MARBA-3410 file (N, C-alpha, C, O; in Angstrom, 1 decimal):
246
80.1,277.3,131.4,79.7,278.6,132.2,81.1,279.2,132.8,81.3,280.4,133.0 ~ 82.0,278.2,133.1,83.2,278.6,133.7,83.9,279.3,132.8,84.3,280.4,133.1 ~ 84.1,278.9,131.7,84.9,279.5,130.6,84.5,280.9,130.1,85.3,281.8,130.0 ~ 83.0,281.0,129.9,82.6,282.4,129.7,82.8,283.2,130.9,83.1,284.4,130.8 ~ 82.7,282.7,132.2,83.0,283.6,133.4,84.4,284.2,133.3,84.5,285.4,133.5
85.4,283.4,132.9,86.9,283.7,133.1,86.8,284.7,131.9,87.0,285.9,132.1 ~ 86.4,284.4,130.5,86.4,285.5,129.6,85.9,286.8,130.0,86.5,287.8,129.8 ~ 84.6,286.6,130.5,83.8,287.8,131.0,84.7,288.8,131.9,84.6,290.0,131.7 ~ 85.4,288.2,132.6,86.2,288.9,133.6,87.5,289.2,133.2,88.2,290.1,133.8 ~ 88.0,288.7,132.3,89.0,288.9,131.7,88.9,290.6,130.7,89.7,291.6,130.6
87.6,290.4,130.0,87.4,291.5,129.1,87.0,292.8,130.1,87.3,293.9,129.7 ~ 86.5,292.5,131.4,86.2,293.5,132.1,87.4,294.4,132.5,87.5,295.6,132.6 ~ 88.3,293.5,132.8,89.6,293.9,133.4,90.7,294.8,132.3,91.4,295.8,132.6 ~ 90.5,294.3,131.1,91.3,294.9,130.0,90.6,296.3,129.5,91.3,297.2,129.0 ~ 89.1,296.5,129.8,88.6,297.8,129.1,88.4,298.8,130.3,88.4,300.0,130.1
88.3,298.3,131.5,88.1,299.4,132.6,89.0,300.4,132.4,88.5,301.5,132.1 ~ 90.3,300.3,132.5,91.3,301.4,132.7,91.0,302.5,131.5,91.3,303.7,131.7 ~ 90.3,302.1,130.3,89.9,303.3,129.4,88.9,304.2,129.7,88.8,305.3,129.1 ~ 88.2,304.0,130.5,86.9,304.9,130.9,87.1,306.0,132.1,87.6,305.5,133.2 ~ 86.8,307.0,132.1,87.3,308.3,132.9,85.8,308.5,133.8,84.8,307.8,133.6
85.9,309.5,134.7,84.9,309.5,135.5,84.6,310.9,135.4,85.4,311.8,135.6 ~ 83.2,311.1,135.2,82.3,312.4,134.8,81.2,312.4,135.7,80.7,311.3,136.1 ~ 80.7,313.6,135.9,79.2,313.8,136.5,78.1,312.8,135.9,77.6,312.9,134.8 ~ 77.7,311.7,136.8,76.5,310.9,136.3,75.1,312.1,136.2,74.1,311.8,135.5 ~ 75.1,313.0,136.7,73.9,313.8,137.0,73.8,315.0,135.8,72.8,315.5,135.3
75.0,315.3,135.5,75.2,316.7,134.6,75.3,316.0,133.1,75.1,316.8,132.1 ~ 75.6,315.2,132.9,75.8,314.5,131.4,75.8,313.2,131.1,75.9,312.3,131.9 ~ 75.7,313.0,129.9,75.8,311.4,129.4,77.1,311.2,129.5,78.1,312.0,129.4 ~ 77.2,309.7,130.0,78.5,309.2,130.5,78.9,307.9,129.6,78.1,307.1,129.2 ~ 80.5,307.6,129.3,80.7,306.2,128.8,81.3,305.6,130.0,82.2,306.1,130.6
80.7,304.2,130.4,81.2,303.5,131.4,80.7,301.9,131.1,79.8,301.5,130.3 ~ 81.5,301.1,131.8,80.9,299.6,131.9,80.1,299.5,132.8,80.2,300.2,133.8 ~ 79.0,298.5,132.8,77.9,298.6,133.8,78.0,296.9,134.0,77.8,296.2,133.0 ~ 78.1,296.5,135.1,78.1,295.2,135.4,76.7,294.8,136.1,76.4,295.5,137.1 ~ 76.0,293.8,135.8,74.9,293.2,136.2,74.6,292.1,136.7,75.1,291.2,136.0
73.9,291.8,137.7,73.6,290.4,138.4,72.1,290.3,138.4,71.5,291.1,139.1 ~ 71.6,289.3,137.6,70.1,289.4,137.5,69.5,288.0,137.7,70.1,286.9,137.5 ~ 68.2,288.2,138.4,67.5,286.8,138.5,66.2,287.3,137.7,65.6,288.3,137.8 ~ 65.9,286.2,136.9,64.6,286.0,136.0,63.8,284.7,136.1,64.1,283.6,136.5 ~ 62.3,285.1,135.7,61.4,284.0,136.0,60.9,284.2,134.4,60.6,285.3,133.8
60.8,282.8,133.9,60.6,282.7,132.3,59.5,281.5,132.3,59.4,280.5,133.1 ~ 58.7,281.8,131.0,57.7,280.9,130.9,58.0,280.4,129.4,58.1,281.2,128.5 ~ 58.1,279.0,129.3,58.0,278.5,127.9,57.0,278.5,126.9,55.8,278.5,127.2 ~ 57.6,278.6,125.7,56.5,278.3,124.5,57.2,277.7,123.6,58.4,277.7,123.6 ~ 56.4,276.9,122.3,57.0,276.4,121.3,57.1,275.0,121.6,56.2,274.4,122.1
58.4,274.6,121.2,58.9,273.2,121.6,59.3,273.4,123.0,58.8,272.4,123.7 ~ 59.8,274.0,123.6,60.3,274.2,125.1,58.9,273.8,126.0,59.0,273.1,127.1 ~ 57.9,274.3,125.5,56.6,274.1,126.4,56.0,272.6,126.6,55.4,272.3,127.6 ~ 56.3,271.8,125.5,56.2,270.3,125.3,57.1,269.7,126.3,56.6,268.6,126.7 ~ 58.2,270.0,126.8,59.2,269.5,127.7,59.3,269.9,128.7,59.2,269.0,129.5
59.4,271.4,129.4,59.4,271.8,130.6,58.3,272.7,130.8,57.6,273.1,129.9 ~ 58.2,273.1,132.2,57.4,274.1,132.8,58.1,275.4,132.8,58.9,275.8,131.9 ~ 57.6,276.4,134.0,58.3,277.5,134.1,59.7,277.2,134.9,60.0,276.3,135.7 ~ 60.6,278.4,134.4,61.8,278.1,135.2,62.5,279.5,135.7,62.0,280.6,135.3 ~ 63.6,279.3,136.5,64.1,280.6,136.9,65.5,280.7,136.1,66.1,279.8,135.3
66.0,282.0,136.5,67.3,282.3,135.7,68.3,282.9,136.6,67.8,283.7,137.4 ~ 69.6,282.7,136.6,70.3,283.9,137.0,71.4,284.3,136.2,72.2,283.4,136.1 ~ 71.7,285.3,135.5,72.5,286.0,134.7,73.4,286.9,135.1,73.4,287.6,136.1 ~ 74.5,286.9,134.2,75.6,287.9,134.5,75.8,288.9,133.2,75.8,288.4,132.1 ~ 76.0,289.8,133.4,75.8,290.8,132.4,77.0,291.8,132.4,77.3,292.4,133.5
77.8,292.1,131.1,78.6,293.1,131.3,78.2,294.1,130.0,78.3,293.5,128.9 ~ 77.9,295.5,130.1,77.4,296.2,129.2,78.5,297.3,129.0,79.2,297.6,129.9 ~ 78.5,297.8,127.9,79.4,299.0,127.8,78.5,300.1,127.3,77.8,299.9,126.3 ~ 78.4,301.1,127.7,77.5,302.3,127.7,78.3,303.5,126.9,79.4,303.7,127.4 ~ 77.9,304.2,126.0,78.6,305.2,125.3,77.6,306.4,125.8,76.5,306.4,126.4
79.0,307.5,125.3,78.2,309.2,125.7,76.9,309.0,124.7,75.8,309.4,125.2 ~ 76.9,308.6,123.4,75.9,308.6,122.5,74.9,307.7,123.0,73.8,307.8,122.3 ~ 74.7,306.7,124.1,73.7,306.3,124.6,73.6,304.9,124.0,72.7,304.2,124.4 ~ 74.5,304.6,123.1,74.5,303.2,122.6,75.0,302.0,123.5,76.0,302.2,124.2 ~ 74.4,300.9,123.5,74.9,299.7,124.5,75.6,298.9,123.6,75.3,298.8,122.4
76.6,298.3,124.1,76.9,297.0,123.8,77.3,295.8,124.7,78.0,296.1,125.7 ~ 76.9,294.5,124.6,77.2,293.7,125.9,77.6,292.2,125.7,77.6,291.8,124.6 ~ 77.9,291.5,126.6,78.0,290.3,126.8,77.1,289.6,128.0,77.0,290.2,129.0 ~ 76.7,288.5,127.6,75.6,287.8,128.9,75.9,286.6,128.8,76.3,286.1,127.8 ~ 75.7,286.0,130.2,75.4,284.4,130.3,74.4,284.3,131.3,74.1,285.2,132.1
73.7,283.1,131.1,72.9,282.8,131.9,72.6,281.5,132.2,72.7,280.8,131.3 ~ 72.1,280.8,133.5,71.9,279.6,133.8,70.5,279.5,134.2,70.2,280.2,135.1 ~ 69.7,278.7,133.7,68.5,278.5,133.9,68.3,277.4,134.5,69.2,276.6,134.3 ~ 67.0,276.8,135.2,66.7,275.7,136.1,65.1,275.5,136.6,64.3,276.4,136.8 ~ 65.0,274.3,136.5,63.5,274.2,137.0,63.2,272.9,137.3,64.1,272.0,137.1
61.9,272.5,137.8,61.7,270.8,138.2,60.4,270.5,137.7,59.8,269.5,138.2 ~ 60.1,271.2,136.6,58.8,270.6,136.1,59.1,270.3,134.7,59.2,271.1,133.7 ~ 59.2,268.7,134.6,59.5,267.9,133.5,58.0,267.5,132.9,57.2,266.9,133.6 ~ 57.7,267.8,131.5,56.3,267.2,131.0,56.9,265.9,130.3,56.1,264.9,130.4 ~ 58.1,265.8,129.7,58.2,264.9,128.6,58.0,263.4,129.6,58.5,263.6,130.7
57.6,262.2,129.3,57.7,261.0,130.0,58.8,260.2,129.2,58.7,259.7,128.1 ~ 59.9,260.0,130.0,61.1,259.2,129.6,61.1,258.0,129.8,61.9,257.4,129.2 ~ 60.1,257.3,130.7,60.1,255.9,131.0,59.0,255.0,130.3,58.8,255.1,129.1 ~ 58.2,254.1,131.1,57.1,253.5,130.8,55.9,254.5,130.7,56.1,255.7,130.8 ~ 54.5,253.8,130.4,53.4,254.7,130.2,52.9,255.6,131.3,52.1,256.5,131.1
53.5,255.2,132.6,53.1,255.7,133.8,54.3,256.6,134.3,54.0,257.3,135.3 ~ 55.6,256.7,133.6,56.7,257.4,133.8,57.4,256.5,135.0,58.0,257.0,135.9 ~ 57.3,255.4,134.9,58.4,254.5,136.0,59.1,253.8,135.6,58.8,253.4,134.5 ~ 60.3,253.4,136.2,61.3,252.6,135.8,61.5,251.8,137.2,61.4,252.1,138.4 ~ 62.0,250.5,136.7,62.3,249.4,137.7,63.6,249.4,138.3,64.5,249.4,137.4
63.9,249.4,139.3,65.7,249.3,139.9,66.0,247.8,139.9,65.1,247.0,139.5 ~ 67.1,247.3,140.4,67.6,246.0,140.3,67.0,245.4,141.1,66.8,244.2,140.8 ~ 66.3,245.8,142.4,65.5,245.2,143.3,64.1,244.7,143.0,63.4,244.1,143.8 ~ 63.7,245.1,141.7,62.5,244.8,141.3,61.3,245.9,141.8,60.1,245.7,141.7 ~ 61.9,246.9,142.4,61.2,248.3,142.6,61.1,249.1,141.8,62.0,249.4,141.0
59.6,250.0,142.0,59.9,251.4,141.4,60.8,252.3,141.7,60.7,252.7,142.9 ~ 61.9,252.8,141.0,63.1,253.5,141.4,62.7,254.9,141.5,61.8,255.4,140.8 ~ 63.3,255.5,142.5,63.1,256.7,142.9,63.6,257.7,142.1,64.8,257.9,142.4 ~ 63.4,258.3,141.2,63.8,259.1,139.8,63.5,260.5,140.0,62.3,260.7,140.2 ~ 64.3,261.5,139.9,64.0,262.9,140.0,64.5,263.4,138.8,65.6,263.1,138.3
63.6,264.5,138.3,63.9,265.0,136.9,64.0,266.5,137.2,63.2,266.9,138.1 ~ 65.0,267.3,136.5,65.0,268.5,136.5,65.6,269.3,135.5,66.7,269.0,135.0 ~ 64.9,270.4,135.0,65.5,271.2,133.8,66.8,272.0,134.1,66.7,272.9,134.9 ~ 68.0,271.8,133.3,69.1,272.6,133.3,69.3,273.1,131.9,68.9,272.5,130.9 ~ 70.2,274.5,131.8,70.2,275.1,130.7,71.1,276.2,131.1,71.4,276.6,132.3
71.7,276.7,129.6,72.4,277.9,130.0,72.3,278.6,128.5,71.7,278.0,127.6 ~ 72.8,280.0,128.3,72.6,280.8,127.4,73.9,281.6,127.6,74.4,281.9,128.7 ~ 74.6,282.0,126.2,75.6,283.1,126.2,75.3,283.8,124.9,75.1,283.2,123.8 ~ 75.5,285.1,125.1,75.1,286.0,124.0,75.8,287.2,123.8,76.6,287.5,124.7 ~ 75.8,288.1,122.9,76.1,289.5,122.6,74.7,290.3,122.2,73.8,290.1,121.4
75.0,291.1,122.9,73.8,292.3,122.9,74.2,293.8,122.3,75.2,294.4,122.5 ~ 73.1,294.0,121.7,73.2,295.4,120.9,72.1,296.3,121.3,71.0,295.9,121.0 ~ 72.2,297.5,121.9,71.0,297.9,122.0,71.2,299.8,122.3,72.2,300.4,122.0 ~ 70.2,300.3,122.8,70.5,301.8,123.0,69.3,302.3,124.2,68.2,301.8,124.5 ~ 69.9,303.3,124.8,69.0,304.1,126.0,68.3,305.0,125.4,68.9,305.8,124.7
66.9,305.0,125.6,66.0,306.4,125.5,65.9,307.2,126.7,65.1,306.9,127.5 ~ 66.6,308.1,126.8,66.7,308.8,127.9,65.3,309.5,128.5,64.3,309.7,127.7 ~ 65.2,309.8,129.7,63.8,310.5,129.9,64.3,311.9,131.0,65.4,311.8,131.6 ~ 63.7,312.8,131.1,64.0,313.8,131.7,64.7,314.0,133.1,65.4,314.9,133.4 ~ 64.3,313.1,133.7,64.6,312.7,135.0,64.9,310.8,135.4,64.3,309.9,134.9
66.0,310.8,136.3,66.7,311.7,136.8,68.1,312.0,136.1,69.0,312.8,136.5 ~ 68.1,311.4,135.1,69.7,312.0,134.6,69.8,311.5,133.2,68.8,310.8,132.8 ~ 70.7,311.8,132.6,71.0,311.4,131.0,71.6,310.0,130.7,71.9,309.6,129.5 ~ 71.8,309.4,131.7,72.1,307.8,131.9,71.2,306.9,132.3,71.5,305.7,132.2 ~ 70.0,307.2,132.6,68.7,306.4,133.0,67.7,306.2,131.8,67.6,307.2,131.0
67.1,305.4,131.6,66.0,305.5,130.8,65.2,304.3,130.3,65.2,303.3,131.1 ~ 64.6,304.2,129.2,64.0,302.9,128.4,65.3,302.3,127.7,65.9,303.2,127.1 ~ 65.7,301.0,127.8,66.7,300.4,127.1,65.9,299.3,126.3,65.0,298.6,126.7 ~ 66.6,299.3,124.9,66.1,298.3,124.3,67.4,297.2,123.4,68.2,297.7,122.5 ~ 67.4,296.4,123.6,68.5,295.7,122.8,67.9,294.4,122.5,67.1,293.8,123.2
68.8,293.8,121.1,68.7,292.4,120.8,70.1,291.8,120.9,71.1,292.5,120.9 ~ 70.1,290.3,121.0,71.2,289.7,120.9,71.2,288.3,120.1,70.2,287.9,119.6 ~ 72.2,287.7,120.1,72.2,286.5,119.3,73.4,285.7,120.0,74.4,286.3,120.6 ~ 73.3,284.6,120.0,74.3,283.9,120.7,73.8,282.2,120.8,73.4,281.7,119.7 ~ 74.0,281.6,121.9,73.9,280.1,122.0,73.1,279.7,123.2,73.2,280.3,124.3
72.2,278.5,122.9,71.5,278.0,123.9,71.5,276.5,124.0,71.4,275.7,123.1 ~ 71.6,276.1,125.3,71.5,274.5,125.5,70.8,274.3,126.6,70.8,275.0,127.6 ~ 70.0,273.1,126.5,69.3,272.6,127.6,69.1,270.8,127.8,69.4,270.1,126.9 ~ 68.7,270.4,129.0,68.7,269.1,128.9,67.8,268.7,130.3,67.4,269.6,131.1 ~ 67.5,267.2,130.2,66.8,267.0,131.6,67.8,266.3,132.6,68.5,265.5,132.1
67.9,266.6,133.7,69.0,266.4,134.6,68.2,265.1,135.5,67.2,265.2,136.1 ~ 68.9,263.9,135.4,68.2,262.8,136.1,68.9,262.3,137.2,70.1,261.8,137.2 ~ 68.2,262.4,138.2,69.0,261.8,139.4,68.4,260.3,139.8,67.2,260.2,140.3 ~ 69.0,259.5,139.7,68.3,258.0,140.7,68.8,258.0,142.0,69.9,257.7,142.3 ~ 67.8,258.4,142.8,68.1,257.9,144.1,68.7,256.7,144.8,68.0,255.7,144.7
69.7,256.6,145.4,70.2,255.4,146.1,71.2,254.4,145.1,71.8,253.5,145.6 ~ 71.3,254.9,143.5,72.3,254.5,142.9,71.9,252.9,142.4,72.8,252.2,141.9 ~ 70.7,252.7,142.6,70.3,251.1,142.4,69.7,250.8,141.0,69.3,249.7,140.7 ~ 69.7,251.7,140.2,69.1,251.6,138.8,70.0,251.8,137.8,70.3,252.9,137.3 ~ 70.7,250.3,137.2,71.7,250.0,136.4,71.2,250.8,135.1,72.2,251.3,134.4
70.0,251.0,134.7,69.6,251.6,133.3,69.8,253.1,133.1,69.7,253.7,132.0 ~ 70.2,253.9,134.4,70.2,255.2,134.4,71.8,255.3,135.0,72.0,256.4,135.7 ~ 72.8,254.5,134.8,74.1,255.0,135.0,74.5,255.8,134.5,73.9,256.0,133.4 ~ 75.5,256.5,134.7,76.3,257.6,134.0,76.3,257.8,132.5,76.1,258.8,131.8 ~ 76.7,256.3,132.0,76.8,256.2,130.5,75.6,256.2,129.9,75.5,256.7,128.7
74.4,255.6,130.6,73.4,255.5,130.0,72.4,256.5,130.2,71.3,256.4,129.7 ~ 72.7,257.6,131.0,71.9,258.7,130.9,71.6,259.6,129.9,70.5,260.2,129.7 ~ 72.6,259.6,129.1,72.7,260.2,127.8,71.8,260.0,126.7,71.6,260.8,125.8 ~ 71.2,258.9,127.0,70.1,258.1,126.2,68.9,258.6,126.3,68.0,258.5,125.5 ~ 68.9,259.3,127.6,67.3,259.7,128.2,67.2,261.4,128.1,66.2,261.9,127.7
68.4,262.3,128.5,68.4,263.3,128.9,68.3,264.5,127.9,68.4,265.7,128.2 ~ 68.0,263.9,126.5,67.3,265.0,125.6,68.4,266.1,125.5,67.8,267.2,125.3 ~ 69.7,266.3,125.5,70.6,267.4,125.4,70.2,268.0,124.0,70.2,267.4,122.9 ~ 69.9,269.2,124.2,69.7,270.0,122.7,70.5,271.4,122.6,70.5,272.1,123.5 ~ 70.9,271.6,121.7,71.5,273.2,121.7,71.3,273.9,120.3,70.7,273.3,119.3
71.8,275.1,120.3,71.8,275.6,119.0,71.8,277.1,118.9,72.1,277.6,120.0 ~ 71.6,277.8,117.9,71.4,279.2,117.7,70.5,280.0,118.8,69.5,279.5,119.3 ~ 71.0,281.2,119.2,69.8,281.8,120.0,69.7,283.4,119.4,70.6,284.2,119.0 ~ 68.3,283.8,119.5,68.0,285.2,119.5,67.4,285.4,120.4,66.7,284.6,121.0 ~ 67.6,286.9,120.7,66.8,287.6,122.2,66.5,288.9,122.0,67.0,289.4,121.0
65.6,289.5,122.7,64.9,290.6,122.5,64.6,291.1,123.7,63.9,290.3,124.3 ~ 65.0,292.5,124.6,64.9,292.9,125.6,64.3,294.3,125.7,64.9,295.2,125.1 ~ 63.3,294.5,126.4,62.9,296.1,126.7,63.0,296.0,128.2,62.9,294.9,128.8 ~ 63.3,297.3,128.9,63.1,297.5,130.2,63.6,298.9,130.6,63.9,299.6,129.7 ~ 63.7,299.4,132.0,64.2,300.7,132.4,65.5,300.3,133.2,65.5,299.3,134.0
66.5,301.0,133.0,67.7,301.2,133.6,67.6,302.5,134.5,67.1,303.5,134.0 ~ 68.1,302.6,135.6,68.0,303.5,136.6,69.4,303.6,137.2,69.8,302.7,138.0 ~ 70.2,304.6,137.0,71.7,305.2,137.6,71.3,306.4,138.2,70.9,307.5,137.7 ~ 71.5,306.0,139.7,71.1,307.1,140.4,72.3,308.3,140.4,73.4,308.0,140.0 ~ 71.9,309.4,140.9,72.8,310.7,141.1,74.1,310.3,141.8,75.3,310.5,141.6
73.5,309.8,142.8,74.4,309.5,143.9,75.2,308.3,143.9,76.0,308.1,144.8 ~ 74.9,307.5,142.9,75.7,306.4,142.7,75.8,305.2,143.5,76.7,304.4,143.7 ~ 74.5,305.3,144.2,74.4,304.1,145.3,73.2,303.2,144.9,73.1,302.0,145.2 ~ 72.3,303.7,144.3,70.8,302.8,144.0,71.0,302.7,142.6,71.1,303.8,141.9 ~ 71.2,301.4,142.0,71.4,301.3,140.7,70.4,300.0,140.1,70.6,299.0,140.8
69.6,299.8,139.1,68.9,298.6,138.9,68.4,298.7,137.2,68.5,299.6,136.4 ~ 68.1,297.6,137.2,67.1,297.3,135.9,66.2,296.4,136.1,66.3,295.5,136.9 ~ 65.0,296.6,135.2,63.9,295.9,135.5,63.2,295.9,134.0,62.9,296.9,133.5 ~ 63.1,294.7,133.5,62.6,294.5,132.1,62.1,293.2,131.9,62.0,292.3,132.7 ~ 61.5,293.2,130.5,61.0,291.8,130.0,61.8,291.4,128.8,62.1,292.2,127.9
62.2,290.1,128.8,63.0,289.6,127.9,62.2,288.4,127.1,61.3,287.8,127.7 ~ 62.5,288.1,125.6,62.1,286.9,125.2,63.3,286.3,124.3,64.0,287.0,123.5 ~ 63.4,285.0,124.4,64.5,284.2,124.0,64.1,283.0,123.0,63.5,282.0,123.4 ~ 64.5,283.3,121.9,64.2,282.2,120.7,65.4,281.0,120.4,66.5,281.4,120.1 ~ 65.3,279.9,120.6,66.6,278.9,120.6,66.2,278.2,119.4,65.0,277.7,119.4
67.1,277.9,118.4,66.8,277.1,117.1,67.9,275.8,117.6,69.1,275.8,117.7 ~ 67.0,275.0,117.8,68.0,274.0,118.4,67.8,272.5,118.1,66.8,272.2,117.5 ~ 68.7,271.7,118.2,68.3,270.3,117.7,68.7,269.3,118.9,69.4,269.7,119.8 ~ 68.3,268.1,118.7,68.5,267.3,119.8,70.3,266.3,119.5,70.4,265.4,118.7 ~ 71.2,266.7,120.2,72.5,266.2,120.1,72.8,264.7,120.6,73.9,264.3,120.5
71.8,264.0,121.1,72.4,262.5,121.5,72.0,261.9,120.0,71.1,262.3,119.2 ~ 72.9,260.9,119.8,72.8,260.1,118.6,71.6,259.1,118.5,71.1,258.6,117.5 ~ 71.0,258.9,119.9,69.8,257.8,119.9,69.3,258.1,121.4,70.0,258.5,122.4 ~ 67.8,257.8,121.4,66.9,258.1,122.5,66.4,256.5,122.9,65.7,255.8,122.2 ~ 66.9,256.1,124.2,66.7,254.6,124.7,65.2,254.6,124.7,64.5,253.7,124.1
64.5,255.7,125.3,62.9,255.0,125.3,62.2,255.1,124.0,61.3,254.3,123.8 ~ 62.6,255.9,123.1,61.7,255.8,121.9,62.5,254.9,120.9,61.9,254.5,119.9 ~ 63.7,254.6,121.3,64.4,253.5,120.3,64.6,254.0,119.0,64.5,253.2,118.1 ~ 64.7,255.5,118.7,65.1,256.0,117.6,66.0,257.5,117.9,66.1,258.2,118.9 ~ 66.5,257.6,116.6,67.2,259.3,116.8,66.4,260.2,116.6,65.4,260.0,115.9
66.5,261.5,117.2,65.6,262.4,117.4,66.3,263.6,116.5,67.1,264.3,117.0 ~ 65.7,263.7,115.0,66.3,264.8,114.1,65.4,265.9,113.9,65.4,266.5,112.9 ~ 64.6,266.1,114.8,63.4,267.4,114.6,64.0,268.6,115.1,64.6,268.7,116.1 ~ 63.8,269.6,114.3,64.4,271.0,114.6,63.6,271.3,115.3,62.5,271.0,115.1 ~ 64.0,272.0,116.4,63.1,272.6,117.6,63.4,274.2,117.3,64.3,274.7,116.7
62.1,274.9,118.1,62.2,276.2,118.3,61.7,276.5,119.6,60.5,276.5,119.8 ~ 62.6,276.7,120.6,62.5,276.4,122.1,62.4,278.1,122.4,63.3,278.8,121.9 ~ 61.4,278.6,123.1,61.1,280.1,123.3,60.9,279.9,124.9,60.2,279.1,125.6 ~ 61.5,281.0,125.3,61.2,281.4,126.8,60.9,282.8,126.8,61.5,283.6,126.1 ~ 59.9,283.1,127.7,60.1,284.9,127.9,59.4,285.0,129.3,58.7,284.1,129.9
59.8,286.2,129.7,59.5,286.4,131.3,60.2,287.7,131.7,60.6,288.5,130.9 ~ 60.3,288.0,132.8,60.8,289.3,133.5,61.9,288.8,134.1,62.2,287.6,134.4 ~ 62.8,290.1,134.3,64.2,289.8,135.3,64.3,291.4,135.9,64.0,292.4,135.3 ~ 64.8,291.1,137.1,65.4,292.3,137.9,67.0,292.2,138.1,67.6,291.2,138.3 ~ 67.7,293.4,138.0,69.1,293.5,137.9,69.3,294.2,138.9,68.6,295.1,139.2
70.7,293.9,139.7,71.4,294.8,140.6,72.2,295.4,139.7,72.6,294.5,138.9 ~ 72.8,296.6,139.3,73.7,297.1,138.7,74.8,297.6,139.3,74.5,298.3,140.3 ~ 76.0,297.4,138.9,77.2,298.2,139.5,77.9,298.6,138.2,78.6,297.9,137.5 ~ 77.6,300.2,138.1,78.3,301.2,137.2,80.0,300.9,137.5,80.3,301.2,138.7 ~ 80.9,300.6,136.8,82.2,300.7,137.3,82.8,301.9,136.7,83.5,302.0,135.6
82.5,302.7,137.5,83.1,304.3,137.2,84.7,304.2,137.8,85.0,303.4,138.8 ~ 85.5,305.0,137.1,87.0,304.9,137.4,86.9,306.5,138.6,86.2,307.5,138.5 ~ 87.9,306.0,139.4,87.9,307.1,140.2,88.6,308.2,139.6,89.4,307.9,138.7 ~ 88.4,309.6,139.9,88.8,310.6,139.3,90.2,311.1,139.7,90.4,310.9,140.9 ~ 91.6,311.7,139.1,92.5,311.7,139.5,92.4,312.7,140.8,91.3,313.3,141.2
93.6,312.9,141.5,93.6,313.8,142.4,94.2,314.7,141.8,95.0,314.4,140.9 ~ 93.7,316.0,142.1,94.2,317.2,141.8,95.2,318.0,142.8,94.9,318.2,144.0 ~ 96.3,318.3,142.1,97.4,318.9,143.0,97.6,320.3,142.7,97.3,320.7,141.6 ~ 97.9,321.1,143.5,98.0,322.8,143.3,99.5,323.1,143.9,99.9,322.7,145.1 ~ 100.2,323.8,142.9,101.4,324.4,143.4,101.2,325.9,143.3,100.4,326.3,142.5
102.2,326.9,144.2,102.2,327.9,144.2,103.6,328.8,144.1,103.6,330.0,144.0
END
């Protein structure tokens, strides 16, 4: 995610100077659009057997053309605390070095990166830069179970052994998104609200699962769907100052 954020900022910095400022109210404009989003998602497919609902924070950089086409790059980090898969004994417990039930906490952690292609279908109001947005994307999805052993008294879950339980999975991602983009005439209030569905075609990347005592070679279809709300910052370039001579 750190590498993606650096790449994200470098691309934005290199492209910004090529866009000029025109009236948002009077015409369709070309502009980069930066978005910071929060989403709430429900799992389906193989994802529903492992995790419950999760939240997501996202960073988007889209480029809107005068012809209302859009291309963008997207990165998201999703997280939750509902783990359905049993990693330990039949009751979900593991014994620490003191002979007691260990205090183990499990969390969902994952991320996606993608490139998106879409289009705006504008309405009469408020302007030619707002309207219904539809896009599709393709990229990469990864997720795992984060394991925290409270007290560090469970040698079975030391750093090198956690990999045998965490179910690290990743693979190709497809996504579809439909929503409403609002860019105000006064350029102050800008937002996006929409519905998104993601399909990850993933596999377990660990060579061996300690609890099942075998390698997991199953091909997974991990689905997440839900709603997201974005705060939008159109990166308009300042218009050049005009000077008059007589």
